[in-house]
N, C-alpha and C positions, 0 to 999 in steps of 0.2 A: 420428979422425973417425968419427962414427956411420955404420953401414952404411945403404944405401938400402933402402927397402921393396921387397919382392919384386915387387910389382905393376908396378914400373918396367920390369921385363923384358918385360911384356906390352903396354906402351904403345907404339903404332906411331909412327914418325916421320912427319911430314907433309912429303913431299918437294916439294910445290908451293911451300912456304915456302923451301926450300933453293934451288929454281930461281929464285924471286923474288930471293933474295940474290945469286945468280950473275948474273942479268940486271942487277941494280942495280950490281954492280961493273963490268960492261961499260959501262953508261951513264956511270958516274963516270969511266971511262977515255976517254970521248968517243965511244962507239959509239951509233948510233941503234938502239934495240931496240924492236920492236913487241910488246907483251905480249898474247898470247892465253892467258895462263896463269892468273893469280889471278882468282878469281870475285868481282870487285868492280866495281860499275857505274861507268862514267866520269861519269855524272850525279851531282850532289850535291843536297843538300836544297834545295827551291825557296824562293823569296823569302818566301812566307807563313810557312814554318816558321822561317826565319832571323829574321824579324821577331818571331815569338812567343818565340823564345829570348832575343832582346835585351830584350823587355818583361819577361820573367820574371826576367832577371838584374837589370835596373834596379829592379824592384819587390821584390827581395830574396827571391825564391822558391827559395832554394838550400839550405834545410834538409832534414832527412830527411823522406821521406814515410812513410806506413804501409808495412809490409813487402810488402803485396799491391799497392801502387801507389796513385796518385791515383784517388779514386772517379770523377772525371770522365773520366779516360782509360780506366778499366775499362769504363765505360758506352759510351764512344765505340767501343772495340774490339768490344764485344758488338753494338752497333748495326751496325757495319761488316760483321760476319759475317752478320747477318740480311739486310741489304740487298744485299750483293754475292756471298755464297757460299751462300745458300739455307739458312742454319742459324741461326735465332734462338737467342740464348744469354742466360742470366741473367748480368748483370754480376758477380754474386757468385762466379761460377765462373772469372773471369778473374784471373790473377795476372801482374802486370807484373814483368819480370825484367831482369837485366843482360845483355841480348842473348839470342839463341837458345841460346848456350852456357850461360848461367846457367839458362835454362829446362830444358835437358836434364840439367844437373847436379842440379837440384832433383828432377826427375821420376825419374831413375834412382836417386838416393839414397832417395827416398820409397818406391819400388816394388820394388826388387831386393834380394834377399839374396845373400850370398856363395854361389857355386856355381850360382845360377840361370843358365839359358841363354836367350839371346834370339836368335831367328831374324832374319837380315838378308840382303838380297840381295847377291850378289857380281856386279856392282860396286856400291859404295856410298861415301858420303862417309866418309873415314877417321876424322875426329874423332868421329863418332857411335859408332864402335866403342870409342874410348877412354873415352867417358863410361860405357859399360857396364862396361869393365874397372875404372875408378876406383871404381865402386860394389861391386867384388868379384865381379861376375857375369862370364859368359863369352859373348862374341859368337860365334854360330855362323853362318858364312857359307854360303849356299846358292847354288851357281852358277846364274845366270840368263842365258839367251842372247837373241839378237835376236828369235827367234820369240815370246818372251814379253815383248818390249820391255825386257829386262833388269830386269824387275820380278818379285817373288814372286807366285806364283799359289796358289790354294786347294790344288791338288794338292801343292805343296811343303810346306804345313803338314801335310797328311795323311801325307806320307812321312817328314818329319823331326822331327815333334813327339814328344818322349819324356817320361819322368817328371821330368826336370830342366827342361823347357822352361817358362819363365814367360810368354812372349809373343813379339810381333814388334815390330820397329822398321822402319818403311817410310817412304819419301818420295815424294811425288807433287805436282808434277814432281820428277824426281830430279837430283841431282848425283852422278855426272858425265854422265849420259846425256841429260838434258833430256826424258826420256819420262815420261808419266803413266800411272797405272792407269785403265783404262776403268771406268766406273761399275759395270758388271756384275761385272768381276773384283774390284774393291774390295769390293763387297757380299758376294761369296763368301768373301773372306779374312776379313772382319769376322765373318761367320757362323761360320766354322770356329774362329776364336779364341774367340768367345763360347761355342760348344758345349763348348770345353775349359776354360772359365772362365779364359782367359788374357787378359793385358793387350795393348792395342794402343797403341803410341807412334807417333803420326802426325806426320811432319815435313811441314808445309805452308808452309815458308819461301818457296817459289817459286810458290805457288798463284796469286797475283795476276798473275804472268807466264805466263799460259796463252794460247795463240794460236789454237788451232783449234776451241775449244769454250768455252762459258761455264763459268768455274770454279765448282765446287761442293765444299764441304768434306765430308770424311768424316763430320762431325757430322750432316750431313743424312741420313745412312744409319743411323748408330748414335751415340746421344748419350752412351754410356757408355764413351768412349775418352778418351785424353789427346792433345791437339793442341799442337804447338809452332809458333810463328810469330815473325816478327821485323820490325823496321823497317829492316833492313839492305839487303835486295835490292829489293823493289818500291818502297819509300819512300826508298831511296838514302841511308841514314843509317848506314853501316857503322861508323864510328868513334864514333858516339854511344852505342853499347852499350846497346841497348834492344830487348827482345823481350817475348814473353808466352806463358803457358800457358793453355789452357782445360781444366779438369779436372772430373770428376764432383764433385758437391756434397760427398760424404762424404770427399773428399780435401783439401778446401780448408784445413782447420785444420792438418793435418800439413804441407802445403806451406808455409803461412804460418810455422809454427814453425821449419822449416828455414831459410826465407828470412831470418827475423829474426836468426839467428845467422851464416849464411854470407855474407850480403850487406848486411844491415840494410834496404836498399831499392835499387831501380834508380836511376840518376842522375836527380836530381829536376829539374834544369833541362831535361834531355832529355825528361822526361815532359811538362813544361809545353809545350815546343815541339811535341811529337808530337801534341798536341791539334789543331794546325793542319793536320795531314796529312789530316784528315777533312772539312775545309771544301771548298766547291765549287771554289774557285780552285785549290787544291792538287790535288784529285782530277782536274781537267781536265788539269793538267800531267802527272800520272802516266799518264793515259790516252794522251796524245800520246807520251810516252816509251816506253810499252809498244809502240806502233805502230812506233817507231824500232827497238826490239829485233826485232820481227817482220821488218822489212825487212832487217835485218842477217842474220838466220837465212836468209831466202829468197835472199840473195846468197851466203852462205858455204857452205851445204850443197852446192848444185850445183857451186860452184867447187872444193871439196875432191874431189868425185867426179871432176871433169874431170882432176884431178891424180893420179888413181889412189888416192886415199885414200877408200876405200869407207865409206859411212855405212849400216850394216845396219839401223838403226831410226831413222827420221826423228824428230828432236826436236820436241815440240809445246809445250814450255815451258822455263822458266829461261833461261839464256843460254849453253848448252853444246852442243857437237857431239862425239859419241863416235865416232871414226873409226878404221878399220882401216888401219894403215900397212904391213902385212906384204908387200904387193905390191911394195914397193921393196927387199926383201931385207935389211931391218934389223929388229932388235927395237925396241920403243918407246923404250928408254933411249938407244940409239945414234942413233935418228932425232931424238929431242929435242935431243941434244947437237949434231948437225949443223945442225939448224934454228937453234939459238941462236948458234953460233959462226961458221957460214958464211952464214947468211941474215939474222941479226939478228931472229929471230922466236922468242918464248918460248911453248912449249906443254908441257903436263904429260903425262909418260908414264903408262901405265896401272897401273904398280906401286902407286901410291898407293891405288887403289880396290878392291884385292882380287886374289888370284892367278889367278882363272879366266881372265881375258883380258889379264893384265898385259903379256905380251910383244908382243902384236899391236895393242893399242888405245891411243889417245891422246885426251886431252880438249883440245878447242880452245874457248876462251871467246870469245864475241862481245860482251863487255861493253866494247867500245871503238868509237870513231867509225867510220862506214862508210868514210870515206876511208882510214883506217889499215888497216882490214880489206882493202881493195882493194890497198893497198901490200904487205901481208903475203902475199896470194895471188900477186902478181907476183914477190916475192922467192922464194917457195917454188917457183914455176914455173921460175924461173931455176936454182935449186939442183937441182931434180929432173931438169933437162935435162942435167946434168953426168954424165960417165961415173962409174959406181959408185953413182949415186943412183937 
């Protein structure tokens, strides 16, 4: 058998998936498990999107699209950024991809050379690191604490940028913390990167799920960056595998060339259906659902605090709470296992998201119904009242 490529040694496992498998096995054995683990909305695509999919299938729109995506969808995404995120975009700069994962793969392959370093906050989403590794580059994690809302700051770039640094990969709002970069802090980071002629990969997958301020894209500050977004989270289309890139104009041809070989195109039926996401009926549904997520956050954060699970930085977006479990005398892995097997609640230990806070922090997702969240809190309260907990 041929040997595996050396890069496999640097690809990190995604333990949230393993937790999902473990929880699934318990469910199959008859246990009622409440998942606060996987970051997948409990909502699914609304009726206008489903109807658009059915029409596209009946009308035979299932062939390949252009590698950059359907022109109408590229125009719709560009218009959406202008109307909702304060960043008018030329549709020619939008590349429709096979999910945000496909977008990150294309971006990292187009921009990174072997040995390049990319600064990222610790904590961060583990798969983002693996895209950097797959391109032959090196993710360099910078520990970020609650005082900076677990986000990179301009000072981090000044301290950690070196001759091998190619740029930064940042997310706002963030997975696992649900925290966003304040506009001033983001402006400073973009300025520092530009001063060093570095790239900025901006993960805006959760931008639509911002609760405490009107969401604004980083493109409204600096138009010369690469933005990743997706139909998975705000639009509730996780399994449809549809996302997009917004790139500087001089990058479009290179990205299209890669896309034509690596994916041919994003799923075409999903593209036709996604056009309905931007209609008034669907947008009204998404706005209502965003309010439901806000209500869940406002219930869960104080509930966790009451249980002694401190939330050092209040989340303002996404659907995650990053909580400190160390007050209960266990590290996050042990705490996660007790929650799952004794309380029937699945939540992800901090080990997935970087070493800086791995032992004490856990990610709780509120992408599930309010009633189930309340049941989970009651189960945790019962567990934590036991001796040794």
